[in-house]
C-alpha positions in Angstrom: 17.7 17.7 -10.4 18.8 19.0 -7.1 16.4 19.2 -4.1 16.2 20.3 -0.5 15.1 18.2 2.4 13.6 19.7 5.5 11.4 18.8 8.5 8.0 20.3 8.6 5.4 20.4 11.5 1.7 20.6 10.8 -1.5 20.3 12.7 -4.1 17.4 12.7 -7.0 18.0 15.1 -5.3 19.1 18.3 -2.0 17.4 17.6 1.2 18.3 15.8 2.5 15.9 13.1 6.1 15.8 11.8 7.0 15.2 8.2 10.0 15.4 6.0 9.5 17.3 2.8 11.8 16.7 -0.3 11.3 19.6 -2.6 13.0 19.8 -6.0 14.2 23.1 -7.5 11.4 23.0 -10.1 8.6 20.8 -8.7 6.1 19.1 -10.9 2.4 19.9 -10.5 1.9 16.4 -9.1 3.2 15.8 -5.6 3.6 12.5 -3.7 2.4 11.7 -0.2 4.1 8.6 1.3 1.9 6.7 3.7 3.9 4.3 5.8 2.7 0.8 6.6 2.8 -1.2 9.8 3.9 0.1 13.2 6.8 2.1 11.9 7.6 5.7 11.3 8.5 7.9 8.2 11.9 6.3 7.5 10.6 2.8 6.7 12.4 -0.6 6.8 15.9 -0.4 5.4 15.3 3.4 5.0 13.0 2.5 2.2 10.8 5.7 2.3 13.8 8.0 2.7 15.4 6.6 -0.4 12.1 6.5 -2.4 11.4 10.2 -1.5 14.9 11.3 -2.6 14.7 9.3 -5.9 11.3 10.9 -6.7 12.5 14.4 -5.7 15.6 14.1 -7.9 13.2 13.4 -10.8 11.2 16.6 -10.0 8.4 15.5 -7.7 7.8 17.1 -4.3 7.4 14.3 -1.7 6.1 14.4 1.9 6.6 11.4 4.2 5.2 11.8 7.7 4.4 10.2 11.0 0.7 9.5 11.9 -0.5 10.7 15.2 1.0 8.6 17.9 3.9 7.4 15.8 7.5 8.5 15.5 7.8 12.2 16.3 4.1 13.1 16.0 1.9 13.9 18.9 -1.3 12.2 19.9 -2.5 8.7 20.6 -1.6 5.8 18.3 -4.4 4.7 16.0 -4.9 1.8 13.5 -4.5 2.3 9.8 -8.2 2.5 9.3 -8.4 5.7 11.4 -5.7 7.9 9.7 -7.7 9.6 7.0 -7.5 12.9 8.9 -3.7 12.6 9.1 -3.6 12.0 5.3 -5.8 15.0 4.6 -3.6 17.2 6.8 -0.5 15.9 4.9 -2.0 16.8 1.6 -2.9 20.3 2.8 0.6 21.0 4.1 2.2 19.7 0.9 0.2 22.1 -1.2 0.8 25.0 1.3 4.6 24.4 1.3 4.9 23.7 -2.5 2.8 26.2 -4.4 3.2 24.5 -7.7 1.6 21.2 -6.5 -2.0 21.1 -7.9 -2.7 17.3 -7.4 -1.2 14.4 -5.4 -0.5 10.8 -5.6 -0.8 8.6 -2.5 2.0 6.0 -2.3 1.5 3.3 0.4 3.0 0.0 1.5 1.0 -2.8 3.2 -1.6 -1.2 5.5 -0.4 2.2 4.2 -1.8 1.2 0.8 -5.0 0.1 2.5 -5.1 3.4 4.3 -4.8 5.2 1.0 -7.8 3.3 -0.4 -9.8 3.9 2.8 -9.0 7.7 2.6 -10.6 7.6 -0.9 -13.5 5.7 0.4 -14.2 8.3 3.1 -13.3 11.4 1.1 -14.1 12.4 -2.5 -10.9 14.4 -2.7 -10.3 15.7 -6.3 -6.7 16.5 -5.4 -5.9 12.7 -5.3 -5.3 11.7 -8.9 -3.3 8.5 -8.4 -2.7 5.6 -6.0 0.5 3.6 -5.9 -0.2 0.5 -3.8 2.6 -1.9 -2.8 1.4 -5.2 -1.3 -2.0 -4.0 0.1 -3.1 -5.4 3.4 -6.4 -7.3 3.4 -5.8 -9.7 6.4 -8.6 -11.7 7.9 -8.7 -15.1 9.5 -10.2 -16.6 6.4 -7.9 -15.0 3.9 -4.8 -15.9 5.9 -5.9 -19.5 6.2 -6.5 -19.7 2.4 -3.1 -18.2 1.7 -1.3 -20.5 4.1 -3.0 -23.6 2.6 -2.2 -22.6 -1.0 1.3 -21.3 -0.6 2.7 -23.1 2.5 0.9 -26.3 3.4 0.5 -27.4 -0.2 4.2 -27.1 -0.8 5.0 -28.9 2.5 2.8 -31.8 1.6 4.8 -32.3 -1.6 8.1 -32.5 0.3 9.6 -35.9 1.1 11.0 -34.5 4.4 7.5 -33.6 5.6 6.3 -37.2 5.4 9.6 -38.6 6.8 9.2 -36.4 9.9 5.5 -37.3 10.2 6.0 -41.0 9.9 9.0 -41.0 12.3 7.0 -39.1 14.9 9.4 -36.2 14.9 6.7 -33.8 13.8 4.5 -32.3 16.5 0.8 -33.0 16.3 0.2 -29.3 16.5 1.3 -28.9 12.9 -1.4 -31.2 11.7 -3.9 -29.6 14.1 -3.0 -26.2 12.6 -3.5 -27.5 9.0 -6.9 -29.0 9.9 -8.0 -25.7 11.5 -6.9 -23.7 8.5 -8.8 -26.0 6.1 -11.9 -25.7 8.2 -11.7 -22.0 8.5 -10.9 -21.4 4.8 -13.8 -23.5 3.6 -16.4 -22.3 6.2 -19.0 -20.0 4.6 -20.1 -18.9 8.1 -16.6 -18.1 9.1 -16.0 -16.1 6.0 -19.2 -14.0 6.6 -18.4 -13.6 10.3 -15.0 -12.2 9.7 -15.6 -10.1 6.7 -19.1 -8.7 6.7 -19.1 -4.9 6.7 -15.3 -5.1 6.6 -12.5 -2.6 5.8 -11.7 -4.9 2.9 -15.1 -4.2 1.3 -14.6 -0.4 1.8 -11.2 -0.8 0.0 -12.9 -2.6 -2.8 -15.6 0.1 -3.2 -12.9 2.8 -3.2 -11.0 0.9 -5.8 -14.1 0.6 -8.1 -15.1 4.3 -7.7 -11.6 5.8 -8.0 -11.4 7.6 -11.4 -7.7 8.2 -11.3 -4.7 6.0 -12.1 -3.8 3.0 -9.9 -0.4 1.4 -9.8 -0.4 -2.0 -8.1 2.9 -3.5 -7.2 2.9 -7.1 -5.8 6.0 -8.7 -4.4 6.5 -12.4 -5.3 8.4 -13.2 -2.1 5.6 -12.0 0.2 2.6 -13.6 1.9 0.8 -10.3 2.2 0.9 -9.9 -1.6 -0.2 -13.5 -2.1 -3.0 -13.0 0.4 -4.2 -9.9 -1.5 -4.3 -11.8 -4.8 -6.1 -14.7 -3.2 -8.7 -12.3 -1.7 -9.2 -10.2 -4.8 -9.6 -13.3 -6.9 -12.2 -15.0 -4.7 -14.2 -12.3 -2.9 -17.3 -11.0 -4.6 -16.5 -7.4 -3.6 -13.3 -7.5 -5.7 -14.7 -9.3 -8.7 -14.2 -6.3 -11.0 -10.8 -5.2 -9.6 -8.7 -6.2 -12.6 -11.1 -4.5 -15.0 -10.4 -1.0 -13.6 -10.0 1.3 -16.6 -6.8 2.9 -15.2 -5.0 0.0 -13.5 -1.4 -0.8 -14.1 -0.2 -3.9 -12.4 3.3 -5.3 -12.0 4.2 -8.7 -10.4 7.8 -8.6 -8.9 8.9 -12.2 -8.5 12.1 -11.7 -6.6 11.0 -8.8 -4.4 10.2 -9.2 -0.7 7.6 -7.3 1.3 9.7 -4.2 2.1 12.1 -4.3 -1.0 15.0 -5.1 1.3 17.7 -5.4 -1.5 19.0 -2.4 -3.4 17.9 -4.1 -6.7 14.3 -4.5 -5.4 14.1 -1.0 -4.1 15.4 0.5 -7.3 13.0 -1.6 -9.3 10.0 -0.2 -7.3 11.4 3.3 -7.5 11.8 3.1 -11.3 8.3 1.7 -11.8 6.9 4.5 -9.7 8.8 7.1 -11.7 7.7 5.6 -15.0 4.1 5.6 -13.9 4.3 9.2 -12.7 5.7 10.3 -16.0 2.9 8.5 -17.8 0.4 10.3 -15.5 2.0 13.6 -16.5 1.7 12.9 -20.2 -1.9 11.8 -19.7 -2.8 15.0 -17.9 -1.2 17.1 -20.6 -3.2 15.2 -23.3 -6.4 15.7 -21.3 -5.8 19.4 -21.0 -4.9 19.8 -24.6 -8.2 18.0 -25.6 -10.2 20.3 -23.3 -8.6 23.4 -24.8 -9.4 22.2 -28.3 
C-alpha cells in the first residue's frame, strides 16, 4: 500500500514537538506511536524507527514517531524517560487529529521507550491504548545490573582457560577481581536490593503490566544485556512474579538479534513480528465486536 510521509508539529504544555507521520492511503483503525529509547531522536539507531514506520505504513497502519521535549527538533528542556507521559499523550492526540480513521493506538517502544510506554499506562487509564509492543525494556538498577553481569559475563569468564592463565601470570589487573567481588556482594545484599528498588519505576512498570487489559508483545534480543537484565529482574523480583501469566502476552526470544536490531535481517524480523501481532489484534477486535453485536 502506498503512503505519505510528512513532518507535523504539535503542542505539549508550552513547547512545540516535532514528529514524522507515515499515513497510508487507507489507514487501519489502529495507529502506532513509536516511542524512542535512550538519548536519541525519532530516526533511531541505523534508521531503525524510520524503516519500522515505513514498513508498518506500507501494511496500512498510520505511524507517528516523534521527539520528546528537549530532544531532536522539539522544544523544551530534556527530561528522563520517566517524565514523558505528557509527550506521549500529545502524540496520541495529534495522531487521531491528523488521521480521522484511527480509533485506537499501540505504543511501540525500545529500551527505556518501552519502559516509558508502561509508565504512561501506569499514570493514565487511557482507553485509546489497546496494545504495547515492548522491545528490550529497561529496568536498570545497581542490583539488577550486578546480577546480570555475574550470570552472563563473569560466570562465562570463570569457565575460560585464558582467564585463569592471565590471573595466575599476574597479567590481570586486581581491579577485575575487585569488581567481581563488589558485584557479588551487591547482587546478594538484601538491604542493597531494597535501597535501590523501593518505590521504584520498575515496580510502577510491573503494576502497569498487570493492570493492562490490552495485548502485549514482548520482544527480547538474545545478544543484549538489557534484555537479559529484564529477564533476570522479572524472574526474581516479587513485583513481577505474575508477569508471564498475563492473559494477552505474546513473547518472542530473538537469539541472534542485538539491542537495536542493527542488521537488516534482525530489523526485518522485528518488523514482521510486529505486523503479525497487529494483524492478530485486528482480527481479535473484529471478533469482539461481532460478539457484542450478536
